[in-house]
C-alpha positions in Angstrom: -22.5 2.3 -28.9 -23.6 -1.4 -29.1 -25.0 -2.4 -25.6 -26.0 -6.0 -24.6 -28.4 -6.3 -21.6 -29.8 -8.8 -19.2 -27.0 -11.4 -18.9 -27.3 -14.0 -16.3 -24.6 -13.6 -14.0 -25.3 -15.4 -10.4 -28.8 -14.5 -10.5 -30.4 -11.4 -12.2 -27.9 -8.6 -13.2 -27.2 -6.7 -15.7 -23.6 -6.6 -18.0 -23.1 -4.0 -20.2 -20.9 -4.8 -23.8 -20.0 -1.7 -24.8 -19.6 -1.4 -28.7 -17.0 0.5 -30.5 -18.4 -0.2 -34.1 -21.9 1.5 -34.6 -22.4 -1.7 -36.5 -25.9 -4.0 -36.4 -24.7 -6.7 -38.9 -25.4 -10.3 -37.6 -23.7 -13.2 -39.2 -20.4 -14.6 -39.0 -17.7 -13.0 -40.9 -15.6 -15.1 -42.9 -11.7 -14.7 -42.4 -10.1 -12.4 -44.6 -13.4 -10.7 -45.6 -13.3 -7.4 -46.3 -12.0 -4.9 -43.6 -15.7 -3.5 -42.9 -17.6 -6.9 -42.5 -15.3 -8.3 -39.9 -15.6 -7.5 -36.2 -13.7 -8.7 -33.1 -14.9 -8.5 -29.3 -12.8 -7.8 -26.1 -13.2 -9.0 -22.6 -11.2 -6.8 -20.2 -9.9 -7.8 -17.1 -10.8 -6.7 -13.5 -10.0 -3.2 -13.2 -11.7 -2.6 -16.2 -10.7 0.5 -18.7 -9.0 3.5 -17.1 -6.2 1.3 -15.1 -3.7 3.1 -16.9 -2.3 -0.5 -17.3 -3.0 -3.9 -19.5 -6.3 -3.1 -19.6 -5.7 0.4 -21.4 -3.1 -1.0 -23.4 -5.2 -3.7 -25.1 -8.0 -0.9 -25.9 -5.1 1.1 -27.6 -4.3 -1.7 -29.7 -7.9 -2.4 -30.6 -8.5 1.3 -31.4 -5.6 1.2 -33.4 -7.1 -1.8 -35.2 -10.0 -0.2 -35.9 -8.3 3.1 -37.2 -5.5 1.2 -39.1 -7.5 -1.7 -40.8 -11.1 -0.7 -40.5 -12.2 -3.5 -37.9 -15.0 -2.8 -35.5 -15.5 -4.4 -32.0 -17.0 -4.4 -29.1 -15.8 -5.2 -25.8 -17.4 -5.7 -21.8 -15.7 -4.7 -18.3 -16.7 -7.4 -16.4 -17.1 -6.8 -12.5 -16.4 -10.2 -10.7 -14.6 -13.6 -12.4 -18.0 -14.9 -12.4 -19.0 -12.6 -15.5 -16.4 -13.8 -17.6 -18.1 -17.2 -18.5 -21.7 -15.9 -19.2 -20.2 -12.8 -20.8 -17.9 -15.2 -23.4 -21.1 -17.6 -24.0 -23.0 -14.6 -24.9 -20.7 -13.3 -27.4 -20.2 -16.7 -29.1 -24.1 -17.4 -29.4 -24.0 -14.2 -31.1 -21.9 -15.7 -34.1 -20.7 -12.7 -34.6 -17.1 -12.4 -34.0 -14.5 -13.2 -36.1 -12.1 -13.2 -32.8 -13.0 -13.0 -29.2 -10.1 -11.6 -27.1 -9.6 -12.4 -23.1 -7.2 -9.8 -21.5 -5.2 -11.2 -18.7 -5.5 -14.2 -16.1 -9.1 -13.4 -15.4 -10.0 -14.6 -18.3 -8.9 -17.7 -18.7 -10.6 -20.3 -16.9 -13.6 -19.2 -18.3 -12.2 -19.1 -22.2 -10.8 -23.0 -21.2 -14.4 -23.8 -20.4 -16.4 -22.0 -23.1 -13.7 -22.4 -26.3 -14.5 -26.4 -26.3 -17.9 -25.5 -26.8 -17.7 -23.0 -29.7 -15.4 -25.2 -32.4 -16.3 -23.3 -34.8 -15.4 -19.7 -33.0 -11.8 -18.3 -32.9 -10.1 -17.3 -29.4 -7.4 -15.2 -28.2 -6.1 -14.8 -24.5 -3.7 -11.8 -24.0 -1.3 -12.3 -21.1 -1.7 -16.1 -20.9 -0.4 -19.5 -22.0 -3.8 -21.1 -22.3 -3.9 -23.2 -25.8 -6.4 -24.7 -27.6 -7.6 -26.0 -31.0 -9.2 -23.0 -31.7 -7.6 -21.0 -29.1 -4.4 -18.9 -29.7 -2.4 -17.3 -26.8 0.1 -14.3 -26.4 2.4 -14.5 -23.6 5.0 -12.5 -22.5 8.6 -13.0 -21.0 8.1 -10.3 -18.0 11.0 -11.6 -16.3 13.4 -10.0 -19.3 12.3 -6.5 -18.7 11.9 -6.6 -14.9 15.5 -8.0 -15.0 16.2 -4.4 -16.6 14.4 -2.2 -14.1 15.6 -4.2 -11.1 19.2 -3.4 -12.5 18.5 0.0 -12.6 17.3 0.0 -9.1 20.5 -1.1 -7.8 22.4 0.9 -9.8 20.5 4.1 -8.1 21.3 2.4 -4.8 24.8 2.7 -5.8 24.5 6.5 -6.0 21.7 6.6 -3.0 22.3 10.2 -1.6 21.9 11.8 -5.6 18.6 10.4 -5.6 17.3 10.8 -2.1 17.5 6.9 -1.5 18.5 5.1 2.2 22.4 3.9 2.1 20.9 0.3 2.4 20.6 -2.7 0.1 16.5 -2.5 0.5 14.5 -2.7 -2.7 10.3 -3.6 -2.6 8.4 -5.1 -4.9 4.3 -5.3 -4.7 2.6 -7.9 -7.1 -1.1 -8.1 -7.4 -1.4 -11.7 -6.5 0.9 -14.6 -6.2 0.6 -16.5 -9.9 3.1 -17.7 -12.2 2.7 -14.1 -14.4 3.3 -12.4 -11.5 6.1 -14.1 -10.4 7.6 -13.9 -13.6 7.9 -9.8 -12.8 9.0 -10.6 -9.0 11.7 -13.3 -10.2 13.0 -10.9 -12.9 13.4 -8.1 -10.7 15.2 -9.8 -7.7 17.3 -11.6 -10.0 18.4 -7.7 -11.9 19.1 -6.1 -8.7 21.1 -9.0 -7.7 23.0 -9.0 -10.6 24.1 -5.7 -9.7 23.8 -6.1 -5.9 25.2 -9.2 -4.4 23.7 -8.1 -0.7 20.4 -7.0 -1.9 17.2 -7.2 0.3 14.2 -7.8 -1.9 10.7 -7.5 -0.3 8.3 -9.3 -2.2 4.7 -8.7 -1.1 0.9 -9.7 -2.9 -2.2 -7.3 -2.5 -4.5 -10.2 -3.0 -8.1 -10.3 -1.6 -11.1 -10.4 -3.8 -9.9 -7.5 -6.2 -6.2 -7.7 -6.5 -6.0 -5.5 -9.7 -7.9 -2.9 -8.4 -7.4 -2.2 -4.6 -5.2 0.8 -4.6 -6.1 0.9 -1.2 -4.3 -2.5 0.3 -1.2 -1.9 -2.5 -0.6 1.9 -0.8 -0.7 0.4 2.7 2.1 -2.7 1.5 4.2 0.1 0.0 4.3 2.9 2.8 4.7 0.0 5.3 7.9 -1.0 3.2 9.2 2.3 2.7 8.7 2.9 6.5 11.2 -0.5 6.8 13.7 1.3 4.7 12.8 -0.2 0.9 12.6 2.9 -0.7 12.7 2.1 -4.5 9.7 0.0 -5.1 8.3 -2.0 -8.1 4.7 -2.9 -8.7 3.1 -5.6 -11.2 -0.3 -4.9 -9.8 -2.4 -3.5 -12.6 -4.8 -0.9 -11.4 -3.7 -1.3 -7.7 -0.2 -0.2 -8.4 -2.1 3.3 -8.6 -2.0 3.0 -4.8 1.7 2.3 -4.7 2.4 5.7 -6.6 0.3 7.3 -4.0 2.4 6.2 -1.6 5.2 7.2 -3.2 3.9 10.6 -3.4 3.1 10.5 0.1 5.8 9.0 2.0 8.5 10.3 -1.0 10.2 7.4 -2.2 11.3 6.4 -5.7 8.6 3.5 -7.6 9.1 1.7 -10.9 5.7 1.5 -13.0 4.4 -1.8 -15.4 2.6 -2.6 -18.6 2.9 0.8 -19.9 4.9 4.2 -19.6 3.3 4.9 -16.3 6.2 7.6 -15.5 4.4 10.4 -16.5 1.3 9.6 -13.6 4.1 11.4 -11.3 7.3 12.2 -12.9 9.1 13.0 -9.7 8.6 9.8 -8.0 8.2 7.5 -11.3 11.8 6.7 -12.5 11.2 4.2 -14.9 8.3 1.7 -16.4 8.7 -1.7 -17.3 7.2 -2.2 -20.8 4.8 -4.9 -21.5 3.2 -4.5 -25.4 -0.3 -6.0 -24.7 -1.3 -3.4 -27.4 0.8 -4.9 -29.5 -0.3 -8.2 -29.0 -4.2 -6.8 -29.4 -3.4 -5.9 -32.8 -1.6 -8.4 -34.2 -4.6 -10.6 -33.2 -7.0 -8.6 -35.0 -4.5 -8.0 -38.0 -4.5 -11.8 -38.1 -7.9 -12.7 -38.2 -8.4 -10.0 -40.6 -6.0 -12.0 -42.7 -7.2 -15.5 -42.2 -3.9 -16.1 -40.5 -4.8 -16.6 -36.5 -2.8 -19.1 -35.3 -5.1 -20.8 -33.0 -3.8 -24.2 -31.1 -0.4 -21.9 -30.6 0.9 -19.5 -28.1 3.1 -16.7 -29.5 6.0 -15.5 -26.8 6.9 -12.1 -26.6 10.6 -10.6 -25.4 13.2 -8.1 -25.6 14.0 -9.7 -28.9 11.1 -8.7 -31.0 10.4 -5.7 -28.7 7.1 -6.9 -26.7 9.1 -6.5 -23.5 11.2 -3.3 -22.5 11.8 -0.5 -20.5 11.6 3.1 -20.6 12.6 6.3 -18.6 10.8 8.8 -21.0 8.7 11.2 -19.2 10.7 11.0 -15.7 11.9 14.1 -13.8 14.5 11.4 -12.1 17.4 11.8 -14.4 19.6 8.7 -15.1 23.1 9.1 -16.1 23.8 7.8 -19.5 26.5 5.4 -18.5 23.8 3.8 -16.4 21.6 3.6 -19.3 24.5 2.3 -21.4 24.9 -0.7 -18.7 21.3 -1.3 -19.1 21.4 -1.8 -23.1 24.4 -3.6 -22.5 22.5 -6.0 -19.8 19.8 -6.2 -22.5 21.9 -7.3 -25.0 23.4 -10.4 -22.8 20.0 -11.3 -22.5 18.8 -11.5 -25.8 21.9 -13.5 -27.0 21.5 -15.7 -23.9 24.5 -15.0 -22.3 22.4 -13.9 -19.1 19.3 -16.6 -18.5 16.8 -14.7 -16.5 14.8 -16.9 -14.0 10.6 -17.2 -14.0 10.4 -18.3 -10.5 11.3 -17.1 -7.0 
């Protein structure tokens, strides 16, 4: 595994770039060149690998590209926001990568700063709308999948006793922080609930702080407090912090909904569903396009229900959802795809 050392980050510190290539070839590779000659690089978001969320999904996409396309790659796991620009400049200076990928909003400002200084380097931004002459972005219609799990939550409340829920109209949401992307989740979730339950009371709170995607303690505290107030089905959109919501669900015995990857298997007795955000598909597509010389820099690709970039799953949960409810969710899904249901992106 390759490691780059002694990068300057707010003084003297070490930041490692862990390589998955085993290659020491130097020099920029031509687009569409032989598979073994191309390398890519990924800068994961704060929280790093092991978040069982979008970083892990992006890693899966890169591993798929490595296995199926023969493309080598290196990756970095920044510890602080200030690390991103230093890492991106070091990667760019190496003149080694066909494409450098930033995962999540954490890297957006750094990419916007670095990319203009390296006009011949291609970049990709996953989970943002950042576009530049040498940047392609992959964003998602998070609100569409969130609408579906919101509707599911409301249908479950209609049969509260079966699921051990309180007979009320209260639903919880824990987001990482208040920004456009997280609010897509929140707005879609609330709209989906209200589509089924016109009397809904949706509590929306954020982890915030210096580590919104990796602060399981605060997420757990928020979820526990919500449960204590009767909000006993809680959806998270908080990356690694969401593991704190799941811990609270187990301790306080409420139903949770996961995000991004299939998180149902983390606690099948308390997680009923997960809203899927196919970051893995985005990562794979970026590498494949770069390999084929078809990376559409200067553009944004938006993934939604229609192209299966967004979805939901009940697989792996021990909480059984009746077939008639599933059929209703599928009907709603089709109405979103056809435009009959317009899902809001703002609260």
